[in-house]
N, C-alpha and C positions, 0 to 999 in steps of 0.2 A: 918594700919600704915606703913606696909612693902611695900604695893603698892605705897604709896606716896614716899617712899624713891627711889624705881626704876624710878619712873616718874622723879623725881629730878635729879637722876644720868644721865638719858637718856637726859634730857634738858641741863643738866651741860656739858656733852659731846659735844653736838651740839654746845653749846655757845662757847666752847673752839675753835672748828674749825672754827666757824663764826670770831672770834677774830684773829685767825691765818691768815685767807684768806683776810679779810677786807682790812688791811693796805697794802697788796701786791697789791691787785687789784687797789687801789687808787693810789699808787705811783709806779706803774708798768713802766711807762716810765722812771722816775728818776732811779729806780733800774736797768733798762736795761742798762743806761748810766754808772752808776757806776761800772758795772761789764765788760764793754767794753774793759778795759785794766787791765791787772794784776797789775799794779802800781796804779791803782785807788782804789784798794781794801779797804784802810783805810776809804774812804767816804762810801763805802758799809757798813763797819764795823759800823760806827756811826749810819746809818739809822736802821741797824740790832738791835742795843742796844735800840733805841727808840720803835721798833717793839716789842721787848722782854718785855720792861716795860709796854707797852700798854696791852699786853696780862695778865702779871702777876697781874696788877692792876684790869684789866677787870674781871678776875677770882676771885678777892677778897683775893690774896694772899699778906699778909702783910710781906715782906721779911725784914730780919735784918742781916747785914754784919759785922762780927768782923775780924779785920786784925792784925796779929802779925808783919807783914811787908808789905811794899807797893812796887809793882814792879816799877822799873826805866823805864820810858816811852822811853828810848833810847837803852834799851836791850832787848833781847829775852829770853823767858822762854819756859818751858814745863809745862803747866797747866794739872792737873789730878784731878779727883773727883770720888766719888762713883756714880753709875748710877741706878736709881730705877723708874725714871718717864719721861714722855713726856716733862715735864716742866723743865728737867735738862739743856736742850739747852738754854732756855730763861734765867734761873737763872745764868748760867754760863756768858751769854753775859752781864747781869746787873752787876755781882760781879766783872768782869774784864774789866778795861778800856784800857789797851794795846790791840792794834789789834792782834788777833790771828786767826788762821785757824783750823777748826775741822778736825780731822780724824775720819771718820765715816763709818757705814755700807753702802755698795753700794745699798741695798734694798731700802733705804729711798728715793733714787731719783725716786722711782716709784709714790711717794704720788703727787697727782695733785697740780699744782701750785707751792707748797713749794719745791717740787723736781726739778723744773726747775732751781731755783736759787741754791739750795743745791748742785747739781752736777757741777754746774759752779763755785762754790766759795769754796767748801770743798774738801779735799782729801779723795776719796772713796777707800774702801777696801773691796775686796771679800776674807773672811778669808778661804775659801776653796781652794784658788788659790796661790800657793807660788809665781807665777809671779806677781800677784796683789800685794803681801805684799812687794815684791822687789821694785816695782814702787812707793809704799807709800814712801819709804826712799828717792828716787830721787826727788819726787815731794815736800817732806818736806825740803829737803836740799836746794831746789830753793827758797822756801818761806822763810826760815831762813836767807839765804844769802841776801834777799831783806829787812831784818830788822823786819820781822813779828815773832810772836810766834806761838806756836802749842798747840792744846788742844786735849787730849785723855782721854776716859773713859776706865781705863786699864783692867776693868773686862771682856772686849771684848764682852758685851752684858748686858742683864738685868738679874740678878739673880732670882731664884724663890722666892716668897713672904716672905717665912720664912727665908731666908738667909739674914743676916745683912751686910755683904760684902763678895764677893767671891774673889777667888784667882785672882791675876793680871798677865796679859800677859806681856812679856818682852819688846815689841816693843818700848813703850814710853821711858823706861829707856836706851835701846840702842841707841835711836835717841839722848837722851839728853847727853849721854856719848860721842858719835860720834861728837858732836858739842860743847861740853863743856858748855852746858847752865844748869842753875839751874832747879831743880824740884820744882814746887810750889803744895804742898799737900792741897786740899780743900775738906772740909767735908759739905755735904748737909744733914740736920737733918730730915726734915719733908716732903720732896718731895713724898715718897712713901704713906704716910697718906693723903696728899692733893690731888694727882693726880696720882696713879699708873697705870700700863698697865692693870690692871684688869678693865673691862669696867664699871661694876656697883659699883662704889667706887669714893670716892673723896669728898672734901668740902672746902670752903673757909677757911682761917685760917693762922697761921705763918708759915714762912719758914726760919729757920736759917741757916746761912752760916758761916763757920770758915775757914779762909785763914790763914795757918800755915807759920811759918818761913820756909824760902827757903833752900833747901837741895843742897849745891854746888856739882858740878861734875868736877871741875878742878882737874886734875892729875889722875882721875879715868880711868880705862881701861875696856875694853869689859868683861873681866872676873870678873869685879866687878858688873855686871848687877844684878845678883841674889841678892846681899846684898842690892843694892840700891832699888830694888824692894820690898824686905821684909821690909826695914826700912820706905819706903813711906807708904806701906799698914798698918804697924803698927800704924803710926801717925793718919792715918784716922780712922782706926778701933777703937782706943782709945778715939778718939773724938766722935765717933757715940756712943759708950759705955756711955760716960760721958753725952751726950745728952739725952740718954734714962733713965738716972737716975735722971733728972731734971723734 
């Protein structure tokens, strides 16, 4: 019986990568055009949302999204969520309709095919380099001024399997305060169970998402960063604990 489980998990992982790659290959010319100019990014974002839905449905993930507040399409936001799965990117794209730019690890740009578009559309950060972290602020500032939003997984990586929610880095909150944009805390309940970074794991099933009321930053200063960080983390942690009890 255990052997069949390992065979399923192996095929399930392969199927995931097929679903990731297939739309990119089929739509490659259109995707290239959509990233030719930075001002055309919203068109790329729409295609990315369809790509994400294709993957989630193809993997058998039945996602449900509950919203305490809906983002204004004419405003910019800082979207944050817990990070446990390779499916987090897809679920974030499906959950949020406002065009946003991911701030993510530079290492992901090495992934064949996916990495080609990732490094041309996302803000890459090498967390071991102070110079790289400074560049993130400058690129994020330019994107925010163009009317886009930003998405960051503030744990700064994927925590160990037994950790429900790691501590948050301050970058997302400094950016939000600098630009006086609201924080949007989002909790992903089931992604670790559905498709974690552990190779032999995962299964079809539900993916619950809760988008919480926005946290305003108007009037906050840089010295308020830690408080904003802790408040945001508490909201997501409490929601994750509530999901666990259901």
